[in-house]
C-alpha positions in Angstrom: 39.9 56.9 61.1 37.5 55.5 63.4 37.0 57.6 66.6 33.4 58.4 65.3 36.2 60.5 64.5 35.7 63.9 65.9 38.4 64.8 63.3 41.3 63.5 65.4 43.4 62.7 62.3 42.4 65.8 60.3 46.0 67.1 60.0 47.2 63.7 58.7 44.8 63.9 55.8 46.4 67.0 54.4 49.6 65.0 53.8 47.6 62.9 51.3 46.7 65.8 49.0 49.5 65.0 46.6 49.4 61.9 44.5 51.1 58.9 46.2 52.2 55.7 44.6 49.4 53.2 44.2 51.9 50.5 45.3 51.5 49.1 48.7 53.8 50.4 51.3 56.6 47.9 52.3 56.5 46.3 55.8 57.6 48.6 58.5 61.2 48.3 59.3 62.1 46.6 62.5 63.1 49.3 65.0 64.9 49.1 68.3 62.7 49.4 71.3 62.3 53.0 72.2 64.0 54.4 75.3 62.0 56.3 78.0 62.7 60.0 77.9 64.8 61.4 80.7 62.3 64.1 81.6 59.3 62.5 83.2 55.9 64.2 82.7 54.3 66.1 85.4 51.7 64.1 87.4 48.3 64.3 85.7 45.6 65.8 87.9 43.0 63.3 86.6 44.9 60.5 88.1 45.0 61.8 91.6 48.5 63.1 91.1 49.9 59.6 90.3 53.1 59.6 88.4 53.2 58.1 84.9 55.0 54.9 86.2 52.2 54.4 88.7 49.6 55.0 86.1 51.2 52.6 83.7 51.4 49.9 86.3 47.6 50.2 86.9 47.0 50.0 83.1 49.0 46.8 82.9 47.0 45.4 85.7 43.8 46.3 83.9 45.2 44.6 80.8 45.9 41.4 82.6 42.4 41.5 84.1 41.1 41.8 80.6 42.9 38.6 79.5 46.3 39.9 78.2 49.1 37.5 79.0 52.2 38.6 81.1 54.3 37.6 78.2 52.7 40.2 76.0 53.0 42.8 78.8 56.7 42.1 79.0 57.1 42.2 75.2 55.3 45.5 75.0 56.7 47.2 78.0 59.7 48.8 76.3 57.3 50.7 73.9 54.9 52.0 76.7 56.7 55.2 77.3 55.4 58.8 77.6 55.9 61.4 74.8 54.8 64.9 75.5 55.0 65.7 71.8 52.1 63.4 71.1 49.9 65.1 73.7 50.9 68.5 72.3 49.8 67.4 68.8 46.5 66.2 70.2 45.7 69.4 72.0 46.8 71.5 69.0 44.9 69.6 66.3 42.7 71.7 63.9 39.7 70.2 62.3 38.6 70.9 58.8 38.2 74.6 58.0 38.4 74.6 54.2 35.5 75.1 51.8 34.1 71.7 50.8 34.9 72.3 47.1 38.5 73.0 47.9 38.9 69.9 50.2 37.0 67.6 47.9 38.9 68.9 44.8 42.1 67.8 46.4 41.1 64.7 48.3 38.7 63.3 45.7 40.9 64.2 42.7 40.7 62.1 39.5 43.9 60.2 40.4 42.5 58.9 43.7 39.2 57.9 41.8 41.3 56.0 39.2 43.5 54.3 41.9 40.3 53.2 43.6 38.9 51.7 40.4 42.3 50.0 39.7 42.4 48.5 43.2 38.8 47.1 42.8 40.0 45.3 39.6 43.2 44.2 41.1 41.6 42.6 44.3 38.3 41.8 42.6 37.9 38.5 44.5 38.2 40.0 47.9 35.9 42.9 47.0 33.3 40.6 45.6 33.5 38.3 48.7 33.2 41.4 51.0 30.1 42.7 49.1 28.5 39.2 49.2 29.2 38.7 53.0 28.6 42.3 54.3 26.6 44.1 51.6 29.1 47.0 51.3 29.9 48.0 47.7 33.5 48.0 46.5 33.5 51.7 45.8 32.6 52.6 49.4 35.5 50.4 50.7 37.9 51.7 48.2 37.1 55.4 48.9 37.9 55.1 52.6 41.0 53.0 51.7 42.2 55.8 49.4 41.4 58.7 51.8 42.9 57.2 54.9 46.2 56.0 53.5 46.3 56.3 49.7 46.0 52.5 49.6 48.7 51.8 52.1 51.3 54.5 51.0 50.8 56.8 54.0 49.9 55.0 57.3 51.9 57.1 59.6 55.4 56.7 61.1 54.9 56.8 64.9 55.0 54.0 67.5 51.4 53.2 68.3 51.9 52.0 71.8 53.8 55.2 72.8 51.0 57.4 71.2 48.3 55.4 73.0 49.7 55.4 76.5 50.7 59.1 76.2 47.2 60.1 75.3 45.9 57.8 78.0 47.9 59.6 80.7 46.7 63.0 79.4 43.5 64.1 81.0 41.5 64.9 77.8 40.2 61.5 77.0 42.1 59.2 79.4 39.5 56.6 79.8 39.1 56.1 76.1 42.8 55.8 75.5 43.3 53.4 78.3 40.8 51.2 76.5 42.7 51.6 73.2 46.0 50.8 75.0 44.6 47.5 76.3 43.0 46.7 72.9 46.5 47.2 71.3 48.0 44.8 73.8 45.2 42.2 72.8 46.2 42.6 69.1 49.8 41.6 70.1 48.4 38.8 72.4 46.5 37.1 69.7 49.4 37.2 67.3 48.2 39.7 64.7 51.1 42.1 65.1 54.3 42.4 67.1 55.0 45.6 69.1 57.7 46.8 66.8 55.3 46.5 63.8 52.7 48.8 65.3 53.6 51.9 63.5 50.8 54.4 62.6 49.4 57.8 63.1 50.1 60.0 66.2 46.5 59.3 67.4 47.1 55.6 67.6 45.4 54.5 64.4 46.7 51.5 62.6 46.7 50.1 59.1 45.6 51.0 55.7 42.1 52.2 56.7 43.3 53.6 60.0 41.6 51.4 62.6 41.9 52.4 66.2 42.9 49.3 68.2 39.4 48.7 69.7 38.0 48.5 66.2 41.0 46.4 65.2 40.1 43.9 67.9 36.4 43.9 67.2 36.2 44.1 63.4 39.5 42.9 61.8 39.1 39.6 59.9 41.6 37.2 58.5 40.5 37.3 54.8 43.8 35.9 53.2 43.7 32.8 55.5 47.2 33.1 56.9 46.0 33.1 60.6 46.7 36.7 61.2 44.6 39.8 61.0 47.2 42.1 59.3 45.8 45.5 58.3 49.3 46.8 57.5 50.3 44.5 54.7 47.4 42.3 53.6 45.1 43.9 51.0 42.6 41.1 51.5 42.4 41.6 55.3 42.0 45.4 54.8 39.1 44.9 52.4 37.3 42.3 54.5 37.9 44.2 57.8 36.8 47.5 56.4 33.6 46.0 55.1 32.9 44.2 58.4 33.3 47.5 60.3 31.1 49.5 57.9 28.4 46.8 57.9 28.3 45.8 61.6 29.9 48.8 63.3 28.3 51.5 61.2 25.1 49.6 60.4 25.3 49.8 56.6 22.0 49.1 54.8 22.6 46.5 52.0 21.5 47.6 48.6 20.8 51.2 49.4 22.5 54.4 48.1 24.5 56.8 50.2 25.0 60.1 48.5 23.8 61.6 45.1 24.4 65.0 43.7 21.2 67.0 42.9 20.1 70.4 41.7 17.9 72.5 44.0 15.5 75.2 42.9 15.9 78.8 44.1 12.7 78.7 46.1 13.3 75.5 48.1 12.2 75.6 51.7 15.7 76.0 53.0 14.8 75.2 56.6 14.2 71.6 55.4 17.8 71.3 54.1 19.3 69.5 57.1 20.5 66.0 57.9 17.9 65.8 60.6 15.0 66.3 58.1 14.3 63.2 55.9 11.6 63.2 53.2 10.7 60.7 50.5 12.3 61.4 47.1 8.8 62.0 45.8 8.4 64.9 48.1 11.7 66.5 47.1 10.8 66.0 43.5 7.6 67.9 44.1 9.5 70.7 45.7 11.6 71.0 42.4 14.7 69.0 43.3 16.1 67.1 40.2 19.3 65.4 39.3 22.0 67.8 38.0 21.2 67.3 34.3 17.6 68.0 34.9 16.3 64.4 35.1 13.5 63.9 37.7 14.1 62.1 40.9 12.3 58.7 41.2 8.8 59.1 42.4 9.2 56.7 45.4 9.3 56.6 49.2 13.0 56.2 49.7 13.8 58.8 52.3 16.7 61.2 52.1 18.0 64.5 53.4 19.1 67.5 51.3 22.7 68.3 52.2 24.2 71.7 51.4 27.8 71.6 52.7 28.3 75.2 51.5 24.8 76.6 51.7 22.2 77.1 48.9 24.7 78.5 46.4 27.1 75.6 46.7 27.0 71.9 45.8 23.8 70.0 46.8 23.3 66.3 47.6 20.7 63.8 48.6 22.1 62.1 51.7 20.5 58.7 52.3 20.3 56.6 55.5 23.7 55.1 54.6 25.3 58.5 54.8 25.1 58.1 58.6 27.9 55.6 58.2 30.1 58.3 56.9 29.4 60.8 59.6 30.1 58.1 62.2 33.3 57.2 60.5 34.3 60.9 60.8 32.0 63.5 62.0 33.6 66.3 60.1 30.9 67.1 57.5 33.6 68.1 55.0 35.4 64.8 55.4 32.2 62.7 55.4 30.7 64.4 52.4 34.0 64.0 50.5 34.3 60.3 51.3 30.7 59.7 50.1 31.4 61.8 46.9 34.6 60.0 46.2 32.8 56.7 46.6 30.1 57.8 44.1 32.9 58.8 41.7 34.6 55.4 41.9 31.2 53.9 41.3 30.9 55.8 38.0 29.1 59.1 38.9 29.8 62.2 37.0 32.1 64.9 38.4 30.5 67.5 40.8 29.1 70.6 39.2 31.0 73.8 40.0 29.0 76.6 41.7 27.7 79.2 39.3 29.7 81.7 41.2 32.2 81.7 44.1 30.7 81.0 47.5 31.9 83.5 50.1 33.2 82.1 53.3 33.6 84.2 56.4 37.3 84.3 57.6 38.3 82.4 60.7 38.1 85.4 63.0 34.6 86.2 61.9 33.3 82.7 62.3 34.7 82.7 65.8 33.0 86.1 66.5 29.8 84.7 65.1 30.0 81.7 67.3 30.5 84.0 70.3 27.3 85.9 69.3 25.5 82.7 68.9 26.5 81.6 72.4 25.3 85.0 73.8 21.9 84.3 72.0 21.6 81.1 73.9 22.8 78.6 71.4 25.2 75.7 72.0 27.9 75.7 69.4 30.3 73.3 71.1 33.8 75.0 71.1 34.1 78.5 70.1 37.0 77.8 67.7 36.4 79.4 64.4 35.4 76.0 62.9 32.0 75.5 61.5 31.0 72.2 63.0 27.5 70.7 63.1 26.4 72.4 66.3 27.5 75.8 64.9 25.6 75.0 61.6 22.4 74.2 63.7 22.7 77.4 65.6 23.2 79.4 62.3 20.1 77.9 60.9 18.1 78.8 64.0 19.3 82.5 63.8 18.6 82.5 59.9 15.0 81.5 60.6 14.7 84.2 63.4 15.9 87.0 61.1 14.0 85.8 58.1 17.0 84.8 56.1 17.4 81.7 53.8 17.9 79.0 56.5 20.6 77.0 54.7 23.0 76.8 57.8 25.7 78.6 55.9 27.1 81.7 57.8 27.2 84.9 55.8 28.2 88.5 56.2 24.6 89.5 56.4 23.9 87.2 59.3 26.9 88.4 61.1 25.9 92.0 60.6 22.4 91.3 61.9 23.7 89.5 64.9 26.1 92.4 65.7 23.2 94.8 65.4 21.0 92.7 67.6 23.7 92.5 70.3 24.3 96.2 70.1 20.5 97.0 70.6 20.4 94.6 73.5 23.2 96.5 75.4 21.9 98.8 78.1 22.4 102.5 77.6 25.3 104.0 79.3 24.5 105.8 82.6 25.1 109.5 82.5 26.7 110.7 85.7 
């Protein structure tokens, strides 16, 4: 879940698209300590050529300096082994490339909404306590719980320590995962989990709402009073800890909304439809924005942004200040919007309206071509990867404004044709010899 999430666990989410049992998963089976693989990894260049064993010895020294006991180091050592397969999965991960309506249709399906409502009833006391102490509504917690693990049914099946130390030795985000490895050792040291219990996603996330170890250490709370912070088996601990992270880690604003579906007029100033543009609801109402059934927006000063995840012809939402918690939890716009929408459904909102007509999406190859053209035009799109991330959307909006097209951040065949033509005109004429 919680890497501010640059979609590191995107592939795992697709495994949750089919209904899973609402029953909590049983405790992970005790497993024998893994044996180091025979083939050692090549020395990573970012560690000055140090072997994995030398690197691991340094990590252990850092952990001791951070207060981890030698007993815990010894207990965890058999699990601190390198796995090239984990590194390969990290390098090959693909972020969300589906249409929002397709992704939300599967991930915020009625069965998951109903499971969320059932869990709120089943654990009413813990949810009520969390809302009172942290100000986070039960529906918000339940939506993340459902999306991340189907309420504990799908928490991953890989040894956490092996995943973390493998990603730490790799050069992509070594410093971050060294910190996560040390945090995982602290979880063991304070008695929350044993090394053989630490089973989760390939990215090192743990528990029913998929906390990375640093967040586990900083935000997990003992809500059931048994002296442990157990996010694998204790629903009360999961509820309280998730609320604590949302409130204090993601700065949730008590009593305020997060996401509401709206209807936008055909003449809305599209350049204002961006998460960076916030206006009072009274201003959006003056511009013709209403609720989907035509009811007027409140004539007040509560600020919100108009969010169009699929452009002006797709679904439309008012995203309030609390929506920032969703984009911090996972900065994929498709995931964060789906999570906010699912929470609204669990809280009683009506189903999202279907677009009046299908919204065309450029194929992967053409989005990648468009990104290349945007880079040539001087825009920063992040990675040229065929995925429409926030930087690409911002660049698309800028070019739409330049060409006089509706600036809704949604790439179209017309924009691509304009950019192809603009690039062709900019090419110098061939020299005749």
